[in-house]
KEKE-3310 file (N, C-alpha, C; in steps of 0.2 Angstrom, whole numbers, plus 5000, padded with zeros to 4 digits):
npx = (5202:5207:5206:5200:5213:5210:5212:5209:5197:5194:5202:5194:5184:5190:5193:5182:5174:5182:5180:5174:5168:5154:5147:5141:5133:5123:5120:5116:5105:5097:5093:5088:5073:5070:5077:5069:5055:5059:5064:5050:5044:5049:5047:5032:5030:5037:5028:5015:5018:5020:5009:4999:5007:5003:4989:4987:4991:4984:4972:4974:4979:4965:4958:4964:4964:4950:4947:4953:4945:4937:4927:4913:4907:4905:4898:4904:4917:4920:4921:4932:4941:4942:4942:4958:4961:4962:4971:4981:4983:4984:4988:4987:4974:4963:4951:4941:4944:4943:4936:4932:4928:4920:4917:4907:4909:4901:4897:4882:4873:4863:4861:4865:4863:4860:4869:4885:4892:4887:4886:4885:4885:4889:4901:4905:4916:4925:4922:4922:4914:4913:4908:4905:4914:4906:4894:4881:4873:4868:4869:4869:4864:4851:4854:4866:4875:4886:4895:4907:4914:4923:4933:4945:4946:4939:4937:4937:4948:4955:4948:4942:4933:4924:4925:4913:4905:4912:4920:4925:4933:4933:4939:4940:4949:4946:4953:4953:4967:4978:4988:5005:5010:5005:4990:4991:5003:5001:4988:4970:4968:4961:4964:4964:4962:4963:4960:4959:4955:4953:4941:4946:4942:4930:4914:4901:4895:4887:4885:4884:4876:4882:4882:4870:4872:4870:4863:4869:4880:4887:4897:4887:4884:4880)
npy = (4713:4728:4727:4738:4741:4737:4749:4761:4765:4767:4779:4788:4789:4795:4806:4811:4813:4822:4834:4850:4857:4866:4865:4879:4879:4871:4873:4885:4882:4875:4884:4896:4892:4898:4910:4918:4917:4924:4937:4940:4941:4951:4961:4964:4966:4979:4986:4985:4992:5004:5008:5008:5020:5029:5031:5036:5046:5052:5052:5062:5074:5076:5079:5089:5101:5101:5109:5120:5130:5144:5154:5149:5133:5125:5112:5111:5115:5103:5095:5098:5096:5082:5078:5081:5069:5062:5063:5061:5048:5038:5029:5020:5016:5020:5026:5014:5005:5010:5022:5037:5044:5059:5071:5082:5086:5092:5101:5095:5104:5101:5100:5091:5071:5069:5078:5081:5078:5081:5072:5083:5084:5076:5068:5059:5048:5038:5019:5009:4998:5002:5009:5024:5022:5027:5032:5039:5054:5065:5057:5057:5069:5072:5065:5057:5050:5052:5054:5057:5060:5058:5045:5032:5019:5016:5026:5044:5049:5045:5052:5064:5080:5092:5111:5122:5132:5129:5118:5101:5093:5077:5064:5046:5034:5020:5006:4993:4983:4983:4968:4967:4957:4944:4940:4930:4929:4938:4936:4944:4962:4974:4991:5005:5020:5037:5055:5070:5089:5104:5116:5131:5147:5148:5152:5148:5132:5124:5115:5122:5124:5134:5132:5125:5112:5096:5082:5071:5073:5079:5074:5067:5053:5039)
npz = (4775:4786:4803:4817:4831:4848:4857:4850:4852:4865:4865:4858:4866:4878:4873:4870:4881:4889:4878:4881:4871:4866:4877:4886:4879:4878:4892:4894:4887:4895:4903:4899:4900:4914:4915:4907:4911:4921:4915:4910:4923:4929:4921:4921:4936:4935:4927:4933:4943:4936:4932:4945:4950:4940:4940:4952:4950:4941:4949:4957:4949:4941:4955:4959:4949:4946:4958:4957:4950:4948:4957:4951:4944:4932:4918:4906:4912:4918:4908:4902:4910:4911:4899:4899:4909:4902:4892:4896:4901:4889:4886:4896:4892:4900:4897:4892:4902:4915:4926:4931:4946:4950:4964:4972:4991:5002:5018:5027:5033:5044:5061:5076:5078:5063:5058:5047:5032:5013:4998:4984:4971:4958:4944:4930:4922:4910:4904:4912:4922:4935:4951:4965:4982:4991:4991:4983:4972:4983:4996:5013:5013:5020:5035:5047:5037:5030:5042:5046:5033:5019:5013:5014:5024:5042:5052:5056:5056:5046:5035:5025:5026:5022:5028:5034:5022:5010:5001:4994:4983:4979:4973:4964:4956:4948:4940:4926:4929:4915:4908:4904:4898:4903:4912:4920:4928:4938:4941:4939:4944:4952:4953:4963:4967:4976:4978:4987:4985:4993:4988:4978:4981:4979:4978:4975:4973:4966:4953:4935:4919:4908:4895:4891:4887:4881:4889:4886:4882:4893:4909:4918:4928:4922)
capx = (5199:5210:5202:5202:5214:5205:5215:5207:5187:5194:5206:5191:5180:5191:5192:5175:5174:5187:5178:5170:5162:5143:5144:5141:5126:5118:5119:5110:5096:5093:5091:5085:5065:5069:5078:5063:5051:5060:5063:5044:5039:5053:5041:5025:5030:5037:5022:5010:5020:5022:5001:5000:5009:4999:4982:4987:4994:4977:4967:4978:4979:4959:4954:4968:4962:4943:4947:4956:4943:4934:4919:4908:4910:4902:4898:4910:4923:4921:4923:4940:4947:4940:4951:4966:4963:4959:4976:4987:4980:4981:4993:4984:4966:4960:4943:4940:4946:4941:4931:4935:4921:4921:4912:4909:4908:4899:4894:4874:4870:4861:4863:4862:4865:4859:4876:4889:4893:4884:4887:4881:4884:4895:4902:4909:4922:4925:4916:4923:4909:4912:4903:4910:4914:4906:4890:4880:4872:4865:4872:4872:4861:4846:4855:4873:4877:4892:4896:4916:4918:4923:4940:4946:4946:4933:4940:4936:4956:4957:4944:4943:4929:4924:4923:4905:4905:4917:4918:4930:4933:4934:4940:4940:4948:4946:4955:4954:4973:4978:4994:5011:5013:4999:4986:4996:5008:4999:4981:4967:4968:4957:4968:4961:4965:4957:4962:4953:4958:4949:4943:4949:4941:4924:4909:4894:4897:4881:4887:4879:4876:4880:4883:4866:4873:4864:4866:4873:4888:4891:4900:4884:4887:4873)
capy = (4720:4728:4728:4743:4740:4739:4754:4769:4765:4768:4785:4790:4791:4799:4811:4813:4816:4828:4839:4854:4860:4866:4865:4884:4881:4867:4876:4890:4882:4872:4889:4900:4894:4901:4917:4919:4918:4929:4941:4943:4943:4957:4967:4962:4972:4986:4989:4983:4997:5011:5009:5012:5026:5033:5032:5039:5055:5055:5055:5070:5078:5078:5084:5096:5103:5104:5112:5127:5133:5149:5158:5142:5128:5123:5106:5113:5114:5095:5091:5098:5092:5075:5077:5081:5065:5056:5065:5060:5040:5036:5022:5014:5015:5020:5027:5009:5000:5011:5025:5041:5045:5066:5071:5089:5086:5099:5099:5094:5110:5098:5097:5083:5066:5070:5084:5079:5080:5075:5075:5089:5083:5069:5069:5053:5047:5031:5016:5004:4995:5005:5015:5027:5018:5031:5035:5042:5061:5068:5053:5061:5076:5071:5061:5057:5045:5054:5062:5056:5062:5054:5043:5026:5017:5015:5033:5049:5053:5041:5054:5071:5085:5100:5117:5128:5138:5129:5112:5097:5091:5069:5060:5040:5032:5014:5004:4986:4983:4980:4965:4969:4950:4940:4939:4922:4933:4942:4937:4950:4965:4985:4997:5010:5029:5044:5060:5077:5095:5108:5122:5140:5155:5147:5153:5145:5127:5121:5113:5127:5122:5139:5133:5122:5106:5090:5078:5066:5080:5079:5068:5064:5047:5036)
capz = (4779:4793:4810:4822:4834:4852:4860:4846:4853:4873:4867:4857:4871:4883:4869:4871:4889:4889:4875:4882:4865:4865:4884:4886:4874:4883:4899:4894:4884:4902:4909:4895:4901:4920:4913:4902:4918:4929:4913:4911:4928:4931:4915:4923:4939:4934:4922:4937:4948:4934:4931:4950:4951:4935:4943:4958:4949:4938:4956:4960:4945:4944:4960:4960:4942:4948:4964:4955:4944:4954:4955:4949:4943:4924:4915:4901:4917:4920:4902:4901:4917:4911:4894:4903:4913:4895:4887:4901:4902:4882:4886:4900:4890:4906:4896:4889:4905:4919:4928:4936:4949:4955:4969:4977:4995:5007:5025:5026:5037:5049:5067:5083:5075:5057:5056:5043:5024:5011:4990:4982:4963:4955:4940:4931:4915:4906:4901:4917:4928:4944:4955:4969:4986:4997:4990:4975:4973:4989:5000:5019:5013:5027:5039:5046:5037:5028:5046:5046:5026:5014:5012:5015:5034:5044:5057:5056:5053:5037:5030:5024:5027:5020:5029:5032:5015:5006:4996:4993:4977:4980:4966:4965:4950:4948:4934:4930:4926:4908:4911:4899:4897:4904:4919:4925:4933:4947:4942:4937:4947:4949:4955:4965:4971:4977:4980:4988:4986:4995:4982:4979:4980:4974:4984:4973:4975:4962:4944:4930:4912:4906:4887:4888:4885:4881:4895:4882:4881:4900:4913:4922:4931:4922)
cpx = (5201:5206:5206:5206:5210:5206:5211:5199:5190:5198:5201:5185:5183:5190:5187:5173:5177:5186:5172:5165:5156:5145:5141:5132:5121:5116:5113:5102:5094:5091:5090:5077:5064:5071:5073:5057:5051:5061:5056:5041:5043:5048:5037:5026:5031:5032:5016:5012:5019:5013:4999:5000:5004:4992:4981:4988:4988:4973:4969:4977:4969:4956:4959:4963:4955:4940:4949:4951:4937:4927:4913:4912:4905:4903:4904:4918:4925:4922:4929:4943:4946:4944:4953:4966:4964:4969:4982:4987:4980:4982:4990:4976:4964:4953:4940:4938:4946:4937:4935:4927:4924:4917:4913:4904:4908:4898:4886:4872:4866:4864:4861:4866:4865:4866:4882:4889:4891:4887:4884:4879:4890:4894:4907:4912:4924:4921:4917:4917:4910:4909:4908:4908:4908:4900:4887:4877:4866:4866:4873:4869:4855:4849:4864:4876:4885:4895:4905:4917:4918:4932:4942:4947:4939:4934:4941:4944:4958:4953:4945:4933:4927:4921:4918:4908:4908:4914:4924:4930:4937:4935:4942:4943:4948:4948:4955:4962:4976:4987:4998:5013:5007:4997:4989:4998:5006:4989:4975:4968:4965:4961:4963:4962:4961:4962:4956:4960:4951:4948:4945:4945:4934:4918:4902:4897:4893:4885:4882:4878:4875:4880:4877:4866:4869:4867:4868:4878:4890:4894:4896:4884:4880:4875)
cpy = (4723:4728:4732:4741:4743:4745:4760:4770:4770:4776:4789:4794:4795:4807:4815:4816:4822:4834:4844:4859:4860:4866:4870:4882:4876:4870:4882:4890:4878:4878:4894:4898:4899:4906:4923:4920:4924:4936:4943:4945:4950:4963:4968:4968:4977:4990:4989:4992:5005:5011:5010:5019:5032:5036:5036:5044:5058:5056:5061:5075:5082:5082:5091:5102:5107:5107:5118:5131:5137:5152:5152:5138:5126:5115:5107:5112:5107:5093:5092:5096:5086:5073:5077:5075:5059:5057:5061:5050:5038:5030:5017:5012:5015:5022:5021:5005:5004:5016:5029:5046:5054:5070:5078:5087:5091:5097:5101:5099:5109:5099:5091:5078:5066:5074:5078:5081:5076:5077:5077:5087:5078:5069:5062:5053:5040:5026:5010:5004:4996:5010:5017:5023:5020:5036:5038:5050:5061:5062:5058:5067:5077:5068:5059:5051:5043:5059:5062:5060:5056:5052:5037:5024:5017:5021:5040:5051:5049:5047:5062:5072:5093:5105:5121:5131:5138:5120:5108:5094:5082:5067:5054:5039:5025:5011:4996:4986:4979:4976:4968:4962:4946:4940:4934:4923:4934:4942:4944:4953:4973:4986:5003:5015:5032:5049:5066:5084:5100:5114:5128:5144:5153:5146:5150:5137:5122:5119:5118:5124:5128:5138:5127:5114:5100:5086:5071:5067:5081:5074:5067:5057:5043:5030)
cpz = (4785:4798:4812:4826:4843:4857:4856:4850:4862:4872:4863:4863:4877:4881:4871:4877:4892:4886:4879:4876:4867:4873:4886:4883:4877:4890:4898:4890:4890:4904:4908:4897:4907:4917:4910:4907:4919:4923:4912:4918:4931:4926:4918:4930:4939:4931:4928:4941:4945:4933:4940:4952:4946:4937:4948:4957:4943:4944:4956:4955:4944:4949:4961:4953:4944:4955:4964:4950:4951:4951:4956:4946:4939:4922:4910:4904:4915:4915:4901:4906:4915:4905:4894:4906:4905:4892:4891:4904:4896:4884:4890:4896:4897:4905:4897:4897:4915:4921:4932:4938:4953:4959:4974:4986:5001:5013:5023:5030:5042:5056:5070:5077:5067:5054:5052:5036:5021:5002:4988:4976:4962:4951:4938:4921:4915:4907:4908:4922:4934:4947:4962:4977:4991:4996:4984:4977:4981:4994:5008:5017:5021:5033:5040:5044:5033:5036:5047:5038:5023:5014:5014:5023:5036:5050:5053:5054:5048:5033:5028:5023:5025:5026:5029:5026:5009:5002:4996:4987:4979:4974:4967:4956:4951:4938:4933:4924:4918:4908:4903:4897:4897:4914:4922:4930:4939:4945:4940:4943:4944:4956:4955:4968:4974:4978:4982:4988:4987:4988:4984:4977:4977:4979:4981:4970:4968:4955:4940:4924:4906:4898:4883:4884:4885:4888:4892:4882:4888:4902:4919:4923:4928:4916)
residu = (MET:LYS:LYS:MET:PRO:PRO:LEU:VAL:PRO:ARG:LEU:LEU:LEU:ARG:ARG:LEU:ARG:ARG:ASP:GLU:ARG:GLY:LEU:ALA:LEU:ILE:GLU:PHE:ALA:PHE:SER:LEU:PRO:VAL:LEU:LEU:ILE:LEU:GLY:MET:ALA:GLY:LEU:GLU:SER:ALA:ASN:LEU:ALA:LEU:ALA:HIS:MET:ARG:ILE:SER:GLN:ILE:ALA:MET:LEU:VAL:ALA:ASP:ASN:ALA:ALA:ARG:VAL:ARG:THR:SER:ILE:ASP:GLU:ALA:ASP:VAL:ASN:GLU:ILE:MET:THR:GLY:ALA:ASP:LEU:SER:SER:GLU:THR:LEU:ARG:LEU:LYS:ALA:ASN:GLY:ARG:ILE:ILE:LEU:SER:ASP:LEU:GLU:PRO:ASN:GLY:LEU:THR:GLY:SER:ASN:ALA:GLY:GLN:TYR:ILE:ARG:TRP:GLN:ARG:CYS:TRP:GLY:ASP:GLY:ALA:PHE:THR:SER:SER:TYR:GLY:LEU:VAL:ASN:LYS:GLY:LYS:THR:ASP:GLY:SER:LEU:LYS:ASP:GLY:MET:GLY:PRO:GLY:THR:THR:ALA:ALA:THR:LYS:VAL:THR:ALA:SER:SER:GLY:THR:ALA:VAL:MET:PHE:VAL:GLU:VAL:ALA:TYR:THR:TYR:GLN:PRO:LEU:VAL:SER:ASN:SER:ILE:PHE:GLY:PRO:LYS:VAL:ILE:ARG:TYR:SER:SER:ALA:PHE:ASN:VAL:ARG:GLU:ARG:THR:ASP:GLN:ALA:ILE:LYS:ASN:GLY:GLY:ASN:LEU:ALA:ALA:ALA:ASN:THR:ALA:ARG:CYS:THR)
# end
């Protein structure tokens, strides 16, 4: 059997060192995990930003629609407003993972240290385990616990109040964020937004039930 000359292995080794075929594939294989992580983080960031915008818009939508009801407001009106919120938030699954809290804010009519605002009535929608950050029905009715009104922060400048003879529709929306990829990227998050609109041409602020709806068919906060 004829032996291979010693020069041939050296030539083969040189050719292998110069051979760059498959190099791009190897580099891509090394970079793929990094690209996947960056891509998923980018998608999750966009989804989170979109959720913030949608929740903010829903808070404004509900407050605006509630404030537009003229003459007086009825349980059926509130149901229609919440149905509108439901239709505009289907992709978020807000009903299952969040809660909308609509509060009627009015002056309490008291004087001195007890003067302030109070929550005349409150209606809720959604299965999320959230409550109002500012109190329940009748909060501030007999004292000055809501003397500065409702709103974020600790100073009167960041809060809203209703003028005498009118009311403010104050809405809070709380939502447990549903990740597109995984909660491990940003961790569990609760998104909260609030909005407020003064009522338009409504002189009777008490909530009615002209259709005699059963309590179970209304948006009571129970």
